[in-house]
C-alpha positions in Angstrom: 9.6 -12.3 -10.9 6.2 -13.3 -9.4 3.1 -11.6 -10.6 1.6 -11.5 -7.1 3.2 -9.6 -4.2 2.3 -8.3 -0.8 4.2 -5.8 1.2 4.3 -5.9 5.0 5.8 -2.4 5.1 4.1 0.9 5.1 5.8 4.2 4.3 5.3 7.9 4.2 5.4 8.2 0.4 5.2 12.0 0.6 8.7 12.0 1.9 10.1 10.4 -1.2 9.9 13.6 -3.2 12.9 14.3 -5.4 11.6 17.5 -7.0 12.4 20.4 -4.8 8.9 21.9 -4.6 8.6 24.9 -2.3 4.8 25.2 -2.3 1.7 23.9 -3.9 -2.0 24.8 -4.0 -4.9 22.4 -4.2 -7.7 24.1 -6.1 -11.4 23.6 -6.5 -12.1 23.2 -10.3 -14.7 25.6 -11.5 -17.6 24.9 -13.9 -15.5 26.2 -16.7 -12.6 23.8 -15.9 -15.0 20.9 -15.9 -17.0 21.7 -19.1 -14.3 23.2 -21.3 -10.8 21.9 -22.1 -7.8 24.1 -21.4 -5.9 25.6 -24.4 -3.1 23.1 -25.2 -0.7 25.9 -26.0 -1.3 27.6 -22.6 -2.2 24.7 -20.4 -1.5 26.6 -17.2 -4.1 29.2 -17.9 -7.6 27.9 -17.0 -10.6 29.3 -18.6 -12.0 30.2 -15.2 -10.3 31.3 -12.0 -10.0 28.5 -9.4 -10.4 29.0 -5.7 -7.6 27.7 -3.4 -8.7 25.0 -1.0 -5.4 24.4 0.7 -1.8 25.6 0.5 1.3 23.6 1.4 4.9 24.8 1.8 8.1 22.8 2.0 11.6 23.1 3.2 14.5 20.8 2.3 18.1 19.9 3.3 21.0 19.9 0.9 20.2 16.4 -0.2 16.7 17.3 -1.3 15.1 15.5 1.7 11.9 17.2 2.9 12.6 18.7 6.3 9.1 20.2 6.9 5.8 20.5 5.3 3.3 23.2 6.4 -0.3 22.4 5.8 -3.6 24.0 6.9 -3.5 22.1 10.2 0.1 22.6 11.2 3.7 21.8 10.3 5.1 18.3 9.9 8.8 17.8 10.4 11.2 15.1 9.2 14.7 13.9 10.2 17.1 11.6 8.4 20.3 9.7 9.1 23.6 10.1 7.2 22.3 7.8 4.5 19.2 9.9 3.8 16.9 7.3 5.4 13.9 8.7 7.2 14.4 8.3 11.0 11.6 10.4 12.4 8.4 12.0 11.1 6.4 14.3 13.3 2.9 14.2 11.8 -0.5 15.6 12.7 -1.6 12.4 14.3 1.7 11.6 16.2 5.3 10.7 15.8 6.8 7.9 13.7 10.4 6.7 14.2 12.4 4.2 12.1 15.5 2.0 12.4 17.3 0.1 9.6 19.9 -2.6 9.2 23.1 -2.3 7.3 21.3 -3.1 4.0 18.8 -0.3 4.6 15.9 -2.7 5.3 13.6 -1.1 7.8 13.9 -3.1 11.1 11.4 -1.2 13.2 8.7 1.4 13.1 7.4 3.0 16.3 4.3 5.2 16.4 3.2 7.3 19.4 0.0 9.3 18.9 -0.3 12.9 19.9 -2.3 12.0 23.0 0.3 9.4 23.9 -2.4 6.8 24.4 -1.0 4.7 21.6 2.6 3.5 21.6 3.3 0.7 19.2 6.4 -0.7 17.6 6.5 -3.0 14.6 9.7 -5.1 14.2 10.6 -6.5 10.8 12.9 -9.5 9.9 14.4 -10.4 6.6 16.1 -13.3 4.8 19.7 -13.2 3.6 18.3 -12.0 0.2 16.4 -9.2 1.8 12.9 -10.7 1.6 10.5 -9.8 4.4 10.1 -12.9 6.5 7.9 -11.5 9.2 7.0 -8.7 11.5 5.7 -8.4 15.0 3.6 -5.5 16.4 4.0 -4.8 20.1 2.1 -2.5 22.5 4.7 -0.4 24.5 2.1 0.9 27.0 2.5 -2.2 29.0 5.6 -3.5 30.9 6.9 -5.6 29.4 5.5 -4.8 25.9 2.6 -7.0 24.8 2.5 -8.7 21.4 -0.5 -7.6 19.4 0.1 -9.4 16.2 2.8 -11.4 14.4 3.0 -12.3 10.7 5.4 -14.7 9.0 6.0 -15.3 5.3 7.7 -18.1 3.3 8.9 -18.1 -0.3 10.0 -20.4 -3.0 13.3 -20.2 -4.8 11.9 -17.7 -7.3 10.9 -15.3 -4.6 7.1 -16.1 -4.9 5.3 -16.0 -1.5 4.2 -19.5 -0.5 2.5 -18.7 2.8 1.4 -16.0 5.1 0.6 -16.8 8.7 -1.1 -14.2 11.0 -1.1 -14.8 14.7 -3.3 -12.6 16.9 -5.3 -13.3 20.1 -3.8 -16.8 20.3 -5.1 -17.8 16.9 -3.1 -18.3 13.7 -4.6 -17.9 10.3 -2.6 -19.2 7.3 -3.0 -18.3 3.7 -1.1 -20.4 1.1 -0.3 -19.6 -2.6 0.6 -21.7 -5.7 1.8 -20.5 -9.0 2.0 -21.5 -12.7 5.3 -22.2 -14.3 5.4 -18.6 -15.6 5.1 -17.5 -11.9 1.6 -16.1 -12.3 -0.7 -16.8 -9.3 -2.7 -20.0 -9.7 -4.4 -20.8 -6.4 -4.9 -19.0 -3.1 -6.1 -21.1 -0.1 -7.6 -18.9 2.6 -7.5 -19.6 6.3 -11.1 -21.0 6.2 -9.9 -23.5 3.6 -11.8 -21.8 0.8 -9.9 -21.3 -2.5 -9.5 -18.7 -5.2 -8.1 -19.8 -8.5 -7.0 -17.9 -11.6 -6.6 -18.6 -15.3 -4.9 -16.4 -17.9 -4.9 -15.7 -21.6 -1.8 -16.4 -23.8 -0.7 -12.7 -23.4 -0.7 -13.0 -19.6 -3.9 -11.1 -19.0 -6.3 -12.6 -16.4 -9.0 -14.7 -18.0 -11.0 -16.0 -15.0 -11.2 -15.9 -11.2 -13.1 -18.6 -9.4 -14.1 -18.5 -5.7 -16.3 -20.8 -3.7 -19.3 -18.6 -4.6 -18.5 -16.8 -7.8 -17.0 -17.3 -11.3 -15.7 -14.1 -12.9 -14.7 -13.6 -16.6 -12.5 -10.7 -17.7 -13.1 -9.2 -21.2 -10.6 -6.9 -22.9 -10.4 -4.5 -25.9 -7.0 -3.0 -25.6 -7.6 -2.9 -21.8 -10.1 -4.4 -19.4 -13.6 -3.3 -20.5 -15.9 -5.7 -18.6 -16.1 -8.2 -15.8 -18.9 -10.8 -15.9 -19.8 -12.2 -12.5 -21.5 -15.5 -12.5 -22.7 -18.2 -10.1 -19.8 -20.6 -9.5 -21.9 -23.8 -9.7 -23.5 -23.2 -13.2 -21.8 -20.1 -14.5 -25.2 -18.3 -14.9 -25.0 -14.5 -14.6 -25.2 -13.2 -11.1 -28.0 -10.7 -10.7 -26.6 -7.3 -10.1 -28.2 -5.2 -7.3 -28.6 -1.6 -8.4 -27.1 0.9 -6.0 -29.6 2.4 -3.6 
């Protein structure tokens, strides 16, 4: 398993809800909530009364798929195929529709905004072992549709991404990746030929990151506690500009 990954797919994570929740409130914490801990024996009883900011209600089908979600701005609706895969989501900003192959890989996502001024479809392709090999975004408001962007990926035998090529506006930008024997990311070469390299401690935690302009050390005490940013050429501490 590679310790570096990038996903070309986006999803409506709120749909993947397996607890059949009928409603929920989002509350503003009061001063009492912020200053004083709740009683561990009655954690659902705050010390002060919270005010409701928003209320959401849900409906479900027999397979626990969310069919609708009502929020303060309206109602979102969702439909599924016989395999419980999301096929359409009517959201506040427009409608998303999805298609899949026989292995349940998403093969297309179409978005049409509420004003119907945007109509785009993203088509996804996969290898025989279900790795994403590329996707193409097309503008459906033209006849025939116009390609906006295309992205292709290559992998090694371990499934680690070796390259990502993005083509848009007639230009192709390629990023390449190399890995250590334990499959941790070693070097990233960016489209402008600059590089980013990484080293690791024996336990696998990241030790350093080096770019063309910066050298970063990572310090741990149980977890990450500090990053030290230094000049790449002489490893002197980079001055930190205080926030304005």
